[in-house]
C-alpha positions as CSV (number, residue, x, y, z in Angstrom):
1,M,-69.2,68.7,-46.1
2,I,-72.3,67.2,-47.8
3,D,-73.6,66.7,-44.2
4,A,-73.4,70.4,-43.3
5,L,-75.0,71.8,-46.5
6,K,-77.9,69.1,-45.9
7,T,-80.0,71.8,-44.2
8,I,-79.2,74.5,-47.0
9,Y,-79.6,72.6,-50.2
10,P,-81.3,69.3,-51.4
11,L,-79.2,66.0,-50.8
12,T,-80.1,65.1,-54.4
13,S,-78.9,68.3,-55.8
14,M,-75.7,68.2,-54.2
15,L,-74.8,64.8,-55.3
16,E,-75.7,65.0,-58.7
17,N,-73.5,68.2,-58.7
18,L,-70.6,66.1,-57.2
19,N,-71.4,63.6,-59.7
20,L,-71.8,61.1,-56.7
21,A,-74.0,58.0,-56.5
22,K,-76.1,58.1,-53.6
23,S,-75.2,54.6,-52.6
24,S,-71.6,55.8,-52.6
25,Y,-72.7,58.5,-50.4
26,Y,-74.1,56.3,-47.9
27,Y,-71.1,54.1,-47.9
28,H,-68.9,56.5,-47.1
29,R,-71.1,58.0,-44.5
30,S,-71.3,54.9,-42.4
31,Q,-67.5,54.1,-42.9
32,S,-66.9,57.7,-41.1
33,V,-68.8,56.9,-38.0
34,L,-67.6,53.3,-37.4
35,P,-65.5,52.9,-34.3
36,D,-61.7,53.0,-34.7
37,K,-60.6,49.3,-34.1
38,Y,-57.3,50.5,-33.7
39,A,-57.9,53.2,-31.2
40,D,-56.0,51.7,-28.6
41,L,-52.9,50.6,-30.5
42,R,-52.8,54.4,-31.6
43,V,-52.5,55.4,-28.0
44,L,-49.8,52.6,-27.4
45,L,-47.9,53.4,-30.1
46,K,-47.8,57.0,-29.3
47,E,-46.7,55.8,-25.7
48,I,-43.9,53.6,-26.9
49,F,-42.6,56.4,-29.4
50,I,-42.2,59.1,-27.0
51,E,-41.1,56.8,-24.1
52,N,-37.9,55.9,-26.8
53,R,-37.0,59.2,-27.7
54,S,-39.3,59.4,-30.6
55,S,-36.3,57.1,-32.1
56,Y,-38.3,53.8,-33.1
57,G,-39.2,53.2,-36.7
58,Y,-42.0,50.8,-37.6
59,R,-39.4,47.5,-37.3
60,R,-38.4,48.2,-33.6
61,M,-42.0,49.3,-32.8
62,H,-43.1,45.9,-33.8
63,A,-40.7,44.4,-31.6
64,A,-41.8,46.4,-28.9
65,L,-45.4,45.3,-29.3
66,K,-44.2,41.7,-29.6
67,K,-42.3,42.1,-26.1
68,Q,-45.5,42.9,-24.5
69,H,-46.9,39.5,-26.5
70,I,-49.3,42.2,-29.0
71,I,-49.2,40.7,-32.2
72,V,-50.0,43.2,-34.8
73,S,-48.4,43.3,-38.8
74,E,-45.6,45.8,-39.7
75,K,-47.8,46.9,-42.2
76,V,-50.8,48.2,-39.8
77,I,-47.8,50.0,-37.6
78,R,-46.4,51.6,-40.6
79,R,-49.7,53.0,-41.7
80,I,-50.8,54.1,-38.0
81,M,-47.4,55.8,-37.3
82,K,-47.8,57.6,-40.9
83,E,-51.4,58.5,-40.0
84,E,-50.1,59.9,-36.3
85,Q,-46.9,61.6,-37.8
86,L,-44.4,59.3,-35.5
87,T,-41.7,60.2,-37.6
88,V,-38.0,59.2,-36.5
89,R,-35.5,62.3,-37.4
90,S,-32.8,61.6,-39.7
91,I,-29.8,64.1,-40.3
92,K,-26.3,63.5,-41.4
93,K,-23.6,66.0,-40.8
94,K,-19.7,66.1,-41.0
95,K,-18.1,64.1,-38.6
96,Y,-15.3,65.4,-35.9
97,S,-11.7,64.3,-36.7
98,S,-8.6,64.3,-34.4
99,Y,-6.4,63.6,-37.2
100,A,-3.0,65.5,-36.6
101,G,-1.0,63.8,-39.3
102,E,1.3,60.8,-39.1
103,I,3.0,61.5,-35.6
104,T,3.8,58.0,-35.0
105,P,3.8,54.9,-37.5
106,A,0.5,53.5,-38.0
107,T,-0.6,50.1,-37.0
108,P,-2.1,47.5,-39.5
109,N,-5.8,47.4,-39.8
110,H,-6.7,43.8,-38.0
111,I,-10.4,44.3,-38.5
112,Q,-10.8,44.7,-42.2
113,R,-14.3,45.8,-42.0
114,N,-15.3,42.6,-40.3
115,F,-17.2,44.1,-37.5
116,K,-18.8,40.7,-36.8
117,A,-17.6,39.0,-33.4
118,E,-18.5,35.4,-32.0
119,K,-18.3,36.7,-28.4
120,P,-17.9,39.8,-26.3
121,N,-14.4,41.4,-25.5
122,E,-13.2,40.1,-29.0
123,K,-13.3,43.4,-31.1
124,W,-13.3,47.2,-29.7
125,L,-14.2,49.8,-31.7
126,T,-13.5,53.5,-30.8
127,D,-13.4,57.2,-31.9
128,I,-14.5,60.6,-30.8
129,T,-17.7,62.5,-32.0
130,E,-18.5,66.5,-31.2
131,F,-21.7,67.9,-30.2
132,R,-22.2,72.0,-30.4
133,I,-24.5,73.6,-28.5
134,S,-25.0,77.4,-27.6
135,A,-23.1,76.8,-24.2
136,G,-20.2,75.3,-25.9
137,K,-18.5,71.8,-27.4
138,I,-19.1,68.6,-25.8
139,Y,-17.0,65.4,-27.1
140,L,-17.9,61.9,-26.8
141,S,-15.3,59.0,-26.4
142,P,-16.9,55.3,-26.3
143,I,-15.9,52.0,-26.8
144,I,-18.4,49.9,-28.7
145,D,-18.2,45.8,-28.6
146,C,-18.8,44.3,-32.2
147,F,-20.5,41.5,-30.5
148,D,-23.7,43.3,-29.9
149,G,-23.2,46.9,-30.3
150,A,-22.8,47.5,-26.3
151,V,-21.1,50.6,-25.3
152,V,-18.5,49.1,-22.9
153,S,-17.5,52.3,-21.6
154,W,-17.7,56.2,-22.1
155,T,-16.5,59.5,-21.1
156,I,-18.0,62.8,-21.9
157,S,-15.9,66.0,-21.6
158,T,-15.8,69.6,-22.8
159,Q,-12.1,69.2,-23.8
160,P,-11.0,66.7,-26.4
161,N,-7.5,65.8,-24.6
162,A,-5.7,62.8,-23.7
163,E,-7.7,62.2,-20.3
164,L,-10.9,62.0,-22.5
165,V,-9.7,59.1,-24.2
166,N,-7.3,57.5,-21.5
167,S,-10.1,57.4,-18.7
168,M,-12.6,55.9,-21.0
169,F,-10.0,53.2,-22.0
170,D,-9.4,52.6,-18.0
171,Q,-12.9,52.0,-17.5
172,A,-13.2,49.7,-20.2
173,L,-10.0,47.6,-19.5
174,E,-11.5,47.1,-15.7
175,T,-14.7,45.1,-17.4
176,L,-12.0,42.6,-19.0
177,S,-11.9,39.2,-17.0
178,G,-10.2,35.8,-17.8
179,N,-8.1,35.4,-21.0
180,S,-10.1,38.5,-23.3
181,K,-7.4,40.4,-25.5
182,P,-9.6,42.5,-27.6
183,I,-8.4,43.9,-30.6
184,V,-8.8,48.0,-30.3
185,H,-9.6,49.6,-33.6
186,S,-9.6,53.1,-34.1
187,D,-9.1,55.9,-37.0
188,R,-5.7,57.4,-37.0
189,G,-6.3,60.1,-34.9
190,A,-3.9,61.9,-32.6
191,H,-5.5,60.4,-29.4
192,Y,-4.7,56.9,-30.3
193,R,-1.0,57.9,-31.4
194,W,0.1,59.4,-28.0
195,P,2.1,57.5,-25.5
196,G,-0.8,57.0,-22.8
197,W,-2.7,55.1,-25.3
198,I,0.0,52.8,-26.7
199,K,1.2,52.2,-23.0
200,R,-2.1,50.6,-22.2
201,I,-2.6,48.7,-25.3
202,K,1.0,47.2,-24.5
203,T,0.7,46.6,-20.7
204,N,-2.6,44.7,-21.4
205,G,-1.3,42.5,-24.1
206,L,-4.1,43.8,-26.4
207,T,-3.9,44.5,-30.4
208,Q,-4.0,47.7,-31.6
209,S,-5.8,48.6,-35.3
210,M,-5.9,51.5,-37.3
211,S,-8.2,52.5,-40.1
212,K,-6.4,53.6,-43.6
213,K,-6.0,57.4,-43.6
214,G,-9.1,59.3,-44.4
215,C,-11.2,55.7,-44.7
216,S,-14.4,56.4,-43.0
217,P,-15.5,52.7,-44.0
218,D,-13.0,51.2,-41.9
219,N,-14.5,52.1,-39.2
220,S,-17.8,52.6,-40.0
221,A,-19.9,50.4,-37.4
222,C,-18.5,53.2,-34.9
223,E,-19.5,55.9,-37.3
224,G,-23.0,54.3,-37.5
225,F,-23.2,54.0,-33.7
226,F,-22.7,58.0,-33.8
227,G,-25.0,58.6,-36.4
228,R,-27.9,56.9,-34.6
229,L,-26.9,58.6,-31.5
230,K,-27.1,62.2,-33.0
231,N,-30.4,61.3,-34.7
232,E,-32.3,60.0,-31.6
233,F,-30.6,62.4,-29.3
234,Y,-29.1,65.6,-30.4
235,Y,-30.5,66.6,-33.8
236,G,-33.8,68.4,-34.3
237,L,-33.8,69.6,-30.8
238,R,-33.2,72.9,-29.2
239,W,-30.6,73.3,-27.0
240,E,-30.0,77.0,-26.6
241,N,-31.0,76.9,-23.0
242,T,-29.0,74.0,-21.8
243,S,-25.7,74.2,-20.0
244,T,-22.7,72.0,-20.7
245,D,-23.2,70.2,-17.6
246,E,-26.7,69.2,-18.3
247,F,-26.3,68.4,-21.8
248,I,-23.7,66.0,-20.7
249,E,-26.1,64.6,-18.0
250,L,-28.6,63.9,-20.7
251,L,-26.0,62.2,-22.9
252,D,-24.9,59.9,-20.2
253,D,-28.8,58.9,-19.7
254,Y,-29.2,58.5,-23.4
255,L,-26.1,56.1,-23.6
256,H,-27.4,53.9,-20.3
257,W,-30.6,53.9,-22.1
258,Y,-29.1,52.7,-25.2
259,N,-27.2,49.9,-23.1
260,N,-30.2,48.8,-21.4
261,K,-33.6,49.4,-23.1
262,R,-33.1,50.4,-26.9
263,I,-34.3,47.5,-29.1
264,K,-32.1,46.4,-31.6
265,I,-33.5,44.5,-34.4
266,S,-30.5,42.5,-35.3
267,L,-30.3,41.2,-31.7
268,G,-34.1,39.9,-31.9
269,G,-35.5,42.9,-30.4
270,L,-33.4,43.0,-27.4
271,S,-31.3,45.8,-26.1
272,P,-27.6,44.9,-25.5
273,I,-27.8,44.2,-21.9
274,E,-30.9,42.2,-22.5
275,Y,-29.3,40.2,-25.3
276,R,-26.3,39.3,-23.0
277,K,-28.7,38.1,-19.8
278,N,-30.7,35.9,-22.5
279,L,-27.4,34.2,-23.2
280,G,-26.5,33.8,-19.4
281,L,-23.6,36.2,-20.1
282,V,-24.5,38.7,-17.2
283,A,-26.5,38.5,-14.3
């Protein structure tokens, strides 16, 4: 502002009126014309942020840079992200429930909120979540592996029927090899008490586990996955002109990205599939 008025008012008079020392004025003026040493980093951070669905906070941005052998402090990354308004969406809404009463005897909770696993296919979590767009409702049924958070299998449909969970379960069962017999944990929803689901559990020698009635923390790791998914993929976006088929395709793309590309800090900055490759568990 001072520089813009220098042709109209004497510099000395303006500095006196602003109670600003001449040395301070020249210092700040020199700083304003210095080149931004983080200019290239700003561009790169924007690119990483956009490429990863505007879902990375400063910790995962730091991990993404590290994978490219670029070492910058988290403090600098956080400051630049704030300056560039690279903000992650965060909204929490009511969850979908398929609970239909105690239609069959509930099985014990074999997980007991211990969502850690020493190897793949030791503990599986499942649930259903609902998306609402102008074109209608869409339902997602996944199985999450407690070992690394990988989505073992999933189905997406406009109908929350038995086929939604049973076909997803069949896909997951096809991935099992050797003597893998995971505990399969869910809430007390009707889908997990219907004959088709129970038959698959027994036929394959698996162990069924259920949360207590109305106790969300008993399946919090699966609900946490839904929360991250919706914040990164669904909330804050406009879906008015999206058909259900288009939404299903986009959600399917997100889940492939989640498994193969999305950085998890708990996995050392790797995605679930990268983590398994690093351990020699997959080719």
